[in-house]
TORKOLVEX-163651 format. One record per atom (N, C-alpha, C): residue number from 1; atom name; z, x negated, y negated. Coordinates in nm, 3 decimals, padded with zeros to 5 digits, m for minus. Layout:
R  num  atome       c3       c1       c2
R  NUM     CA        Z        X        Y
...
END
This chain:
R  num  atome       c3       c1       c2
R    1      N   00.000  m00.082   00.119
R    1     CA   00.000   00.000   00.000
R    1      C   00.000  m00.087  m00.125
R    2      N   00.072  m00.200  m00.118
R    2     CA   00.079  m00.290  m00.232
R    2      C  m00.060  m00.343  m00.267
R    3      N  m00.139  m00.377  m00.165
R    3     CA  m00.272  m00.431  m00.192
R    3      C  m00.365  m00.324  m00.250
R    4      N  m00.343  m00.198  m00.216
R    4     CA  m00.424  m00.091  m00.273
R    4      C  m00.398  m00.080  m00.423
R    5      N  m00.272  m00.089  m00.465
R    5     CA  m00.240  m00.086  m00.608
R    5      C  m00.300  m00.207  m00.679
R    6      N  m00.292  m00.323  m00.614
R    6     CA  m00.346  m00.445  m00.673
R    6      C  m00.497  m00.431  m00.692
R    7      N  m00.567  m00.377  m00.591
R    7     CA  m00.712  m00.360  m00.599
R    7      C  m00.751  m00.264  m00.711
R    8      N  m00.678  m00.153  m00.724
R    8     CA  m00.706  m00.057  m00.830
R    8      C  m00.680  m00.120  m00.966
R    9      N  m00.572  m00.196  m00.978
R    9     CA  m00.540  m00.263  m01.103
R    9      C  m00.647  m00.364  m01.141
R   10      N  m00.696  m00.440  m01.045
R   10     CA  m00.801  m00.540  m01.070
R   10      C  m00.930  m00.471  m01.113
R   11      N  m00.969  m00.364  m01.047
R   11     CA  m01.090  m00.290  m01.085
R   11      C  m01.077  m00.233  m01.225
R   12      N  m00.960  m00.183  m01.260
R   12     CA  m00.938  m00.128  m01.394
R   12      C  m00.951  m00.237  m01.499
R   13      N  m00.895  m00.355  m01.472
R   13     CA  m00.903  m00.467  m01.566
R   13      C  m01.047  m00.513  m01.584
R   14      N  m01.121  m00.525  m01.477
R   14     CA  m01.261  m00.567  m01.486
R   14      C  m01.342  m00.464  m01.564
R   15      N  m01.319  m00.338  m01.540
R   15     CA  m01.393  m00.233  m01.612
R   15      C  m01.359  m00.236  m01.760
R   16      N  m01.234  m00.258  m01.794
R   16     CA  m01.194  m00.261  m01.935
R   16      C  m01.254  m00.381  m02.006
R   17      N  m01.258  m00.494  m01.940
R   17     CA  m01.312  m00.615  m02.002
R   17      C  m01.464  m00.612  m02.015
R   18      N  m01.530  m00.540  m01.927
R   18     CA  m01.676  m00.540  m01.929
R   18      C  m01.734  m00.426  m02.013
R   19      N  m01.649  m00.338  m02.064
R   19     CA  m01.702  m00.230  m02.146
R   19      C  m01.735  m00.284  m02.284
R   20      N  m01.827  m00.219  m02.352
R   20     CA  m01.868  m00.267  m02.483
R   20      C  m01.994  m00.349  m02.474
R   21      N  m02.042  m00.390  m02.589
R   21     CA  m02.167  m00.464  m02.596
R   21      C  m02.139  m00.607  m02.637
R   22      N  m02.199  m00.701  m02.568
R   22     CA  m02.185  m00.841  m02.604
R   22      C  m02.240  m00.863  m02.744
R   23      N  m02.170  m00.938  m02.830
R   23     CA  m02.216  m00.957  m02.968
R   23      C  m02.354  m01.020  m02.979
R   24      N  m02.393  m01.103  m02.882
R   24     CA  m02.523  m01.170  m02.887
R   24      C  m02.633  m01.095  m02.813
R   25      N  m02.601  m00.980  m02.758
R   25     CA  m02.697  m00.903  m02.678
R   25      C  m02.822  m00.866  m02.758
R   26      N  m02.936  m00.884  m02.697
R   26     CA  m03.061  m00.831  m02.750
R   26      C  m03.149  m00.798  m02.631
R   27      N  m03.167  m00.671  m02.604
R   27     CA  m03.253  m00.629  m02.494
R   27      C  m03.363  m00.540  m02.549
R   28      N  m03.478  m00.546  m02.487
R   28     CA  m03.586  m00.456  m02.527
R   28      C  m03.667  m00.416  m02.406
R   29      N  m03.719  m00.296  m02.413
R   29     CA  m03.807  m00.242  m02.310
R   29      C  m03.937  m00.206  m02.380
R   30      N  m04.046  m00.254  m02.323
R   30     CA  m04.176  m00.228  m02.385
R   30      C  m04.264  m00.152  m02.288
R   31      N  m04.325  m00.046  m02.339
R   31     CA  m04.421   00.033  m02.262
R   31      C  m04.543   00.049  m02.350
R   32      N  m04.643  m00.034  m02.327
R   32     CA  m04.760  m00.036  m02.414
R   32      C  m04.720  m00.088  m02.551
R   33      N  m04.742  m00.008  m02.654
R   33     CA  m04.704  m00.049  m02.790
R   33      C  m04.565   00.001  m02.829
R   34      N  m04.502   00.084  m02.747
R   34     CA  m04.371   00.139  m02.779
R   34      C  m04.261   00.046  m02.729
R   35      N  m04.164   00.020  m02.818
R   35     CA  m04.053  m00.069  m02.785
R   35      C  m03.921   00.002  m02.816
R   36      N  m03.825  m00.008  m02.723
R   36     CA  m03.690   00.040  m02.746
R   36      C  m03.595  m00.072  m02.704
R   37      N  m03.475  m00.071  m02.759
R   37     CA  m03.380  m00.175  m02.719
R   37      C  m03.242  m00.154  m02.777
R   38      N  m03.155  m00.251  m02.743
R   38     CA  m03.017  m00.253  m02.790
R   38      C  m02.987  m00.391  m02.845
R   39      N  m02.892  m00.398  m02.938
R   39     CA  m02.850  m00.529  m02.991
R   39      C  m02.700  m00.529  m03.015
R   40      N  m02.642  m00.649  m03.006
R   40     CA  m02.499  m00.666  m03.028
R   40      C  m02.466  m00.682  m03.175
R   41      N  m02.338  m00.691  m03.205
R   41     CA  m02.290  m00.693  m03.343
R   41      C  m02.324  m00.822  m03.418
R   42      N  m02.365  m00.928  m03.349
R   42     CA  m02.406  m01.051  m03.419
R   42      C  m02.544  m01.039  m03.482
R   43      N  m02.618  m00.934  m03.449
R   43     CA  m02.750  m00.908  m03.508
R   43      C  m02.734  m00.809  m03.622
R   44      N  m02.807  m00.830  m03.730
R   44     CA  m02.806  m00.732  m03.839
R   44      C  m02.932  m00.646  m03.827
R   45      N  m02.928  m00.532  m03.892
R   45     CA  m03.045  m00.443  m03.893
R   45      C  m03.164  m00.515  m03.956
R   46      N  m03.138  m00.599  m04.057
R   46     CA  m03.246  m00.673  m04.122
R   46      C  m03.311  m00.773  m04.025
R   47      N  m03.230  m00.840  m03.945
R   47     CA  m03.285  m00.934  m03.847
R   47      C  m03.370  m00.861  m03.744
R   48      N  m03.325  m00.746  m03.700
R   48     CA  m03.402  m00.668  m03.602
R   48      C  m03.535  m00.626  m03.665
R   49      N  m03.534  m00.592  m03.792
R   49     CA  m03.654  m00.543  m03.859
R   49      C  m03.756  m00.648  m03.896
R   50      N  m03.718  m00.774  m03.901
R   50     CA  m03.814  m00.879  m03.938
R   50      C  m03.903  m00.913  m03.820
R   51      N  m04.026  m00.871  m03.824
R   51     CA  m04.116  m00.893  m03.710
R   51      C  m04.144  m01.041  m03.687
R   52      N  m04.129  m01.125  m03.787
R   52     CA  m04.152  m01.268  m03.770
R   52      C  m04.056  m01.333  m03.673
R   53      N  m03.939  m01.271  m03.653
R   53     CA  m03.843  m01.325  m03.557
R   53      C  m03.883  m01.295  m03.413
R   54      N  m03.970  m01.200  m03.394
R   54     CA  m04.008  m01.162  m03.258
R   54      C  m03.898  m01.083  m03.187
R   55      N  m03.803  m01.029  m03.264
R   55     CA  m03.694  m00.953  m03.202
R   55      C  m03.744  m00.821  m03.145
R   56      N  m03.836  m00.757  m03.215
R   56     CA  m03.888  m00.628  m03.169
R   56      C  m04.030  m00.645  m03.115
R   57      N  m04.118  m00.699  m03.198
R   57     CA  m04.258  m00.720  m03.159
R   57      C  m04.288  m00.869  m03.157
R   58      N  m04.400  m00.904  m03.100
R   58     CA  m04.443  m01.043  m03.102
R   58      C  m04.467  m01.086  m03.246
R   59      N  m04.448  m01.215  m03.278
R   59     CA  m04.468  m01.261  m03.416
R   59      C  m04.607  m01.229  m03.471
R   60      N  m04.708  m01.219  m03.385
R   60     CA  m04.845  m01.190  m03.432
R   60      C  m04.869  m01.040  m03.451
R   61      N  m04.771  m00.957  m03.419
R   61     CA  m04.787  m00.811  m03.430
R   61      C  m04.708  m00.757  m03.550
R   62      N  m04.751  m00.642  m03.598
R   62     CA  m04.679  m00.572  m03.704
R   62      C  m04.583  m00.473  m03.638
R   63      N  m04.464  m00.460  m03.698
R   63     CA  m04.365  m00.363  m03.651
R   63      C  m04.378  m00.238  m03.737
R   64      N  m04.406  m00.125  m03.674
R   64     CA  m04.421   00.002  m03.745
R   64      C  m04.325   00.105  m03.690
R   65      N  m04.292   00.204  m03.773
R   65     CA  m04.206   00.316  m03.732
R   65      C  m04.073   00.268  m03.674
R   66      N  m04.017   00.163  m03.731
R   66     CA  m03.891   00.109  m03.682
R   66      C  m03.776   00.202  m03.718
R   67      N  m03.697   00.238  m03.618
R   67     CA  m03.577   00.319  m03.637
R   67      C  m03.461   00.239  m03.578
R   68      N  m03.364   00.203  m03.664
R   68     CA  m03.245   00.129  m03.621
R   68      C  m03.124   00.219  m03.638
R   69      N  m03.046   00.231  m03.532
R   69     CA  m02.924   00.310  m03.536
R   69      C  m02.805   00.218  m03.515
R   70      N  m02.719   00.208  m03.615
R   70     CA  m02.599   00.125  m03.604
R   70      C  m02.484   00.209  m03.548
R   71      N  m02.409   00.149  m03.456
R   71     CA  m02.295   00.215  m03.395
R   71      C  m02.166   00.165  m03.461
R   72      N  m02.055   00.236  m03.448
R   72     CA  m01.931   00.197  m03.514
R   72      C  m01.883   00.056  m03.482
R   73      N  m01.913   00.004  m03.363
R   73     CA  m01.867  m00.130  m03.328
R   73      C  m01.959  m00.241  m03.380
R   74      N  m02.063  m00.205  m03.456
R   74     CA  m02.153  m00.305  m03.512
R   74      C  m02.277  m00.329  m03.428
R   75      N  m02.278  m00.280  m03.305
R   75     CA  m02.397  m00.292  m03.221
R   75      C  m02.492  m00.179  m03.259
R   76      N  m02.606  m00.171  m03.192
R   76     CA  m02.698  m00.063  m03.224
R   76      C  m02.814  m00.053  m03.129
R   77      N  m02.902   00.041  m03.161
R   77     CA  m03.024   00.061  m03.084
R   77      C  m03.143   00.063  m03.180
R   78      N  m03.260   00.041  m03.126
R   78     CA  m03.380   00.046  m03.208
R   78      C  m03.498   00.098  m03.128
R   79      N  m03.596   00.148  m03.200
R   79     CA  m03.725   00.185  m03.141
R   79      C  m03.831   00.155  m03.244
R   80      N  m03.951   00.123  m03.197
R   80     CA  m04.059   00.087  m03.289
R   80      C  m04.192   00.092  m03.215
R   81      N  m04.298   00.077  m03.293
R   81     CA  m04.433   00.063  m03.241
R   81      C  m04.485  m00.072  m03.286
R   82      N  m04.545  m00.147  m03.195
R   82     CA  m04.601  m00.278  m03.226
R   82      C  m04.753  m00.265  m03.232
R   83      N  m04.812  m00.315  m03.341
R   83     CA  m04.958  m00.308  m03.356
R   83      C  m05.014  m00.446  m03.388
R   84      N  m05.137  m00.466  m03.345
R   84     CA  m05.204  m00.596  m03.367
R   84      C  m05.255  m00.608  m03.508
END
């Protein structure tokens, strides 16, 4: 019984530590010209929006229809269209 409590406690601790978004996180999913993604609190909305950084689109592409949503913890999500 003691080991069952220990296992539950360990799982709870791991879940608590892994919740939230890593400050350096930058993920994106691309389907054709449509891009969606998430970013951590170390990224600013301005950095996400600068297409020259290649954060959303390739440096040779223009970023259009960019929508950035900031969350209370400083992380956020974005969506955009990349055009040549």
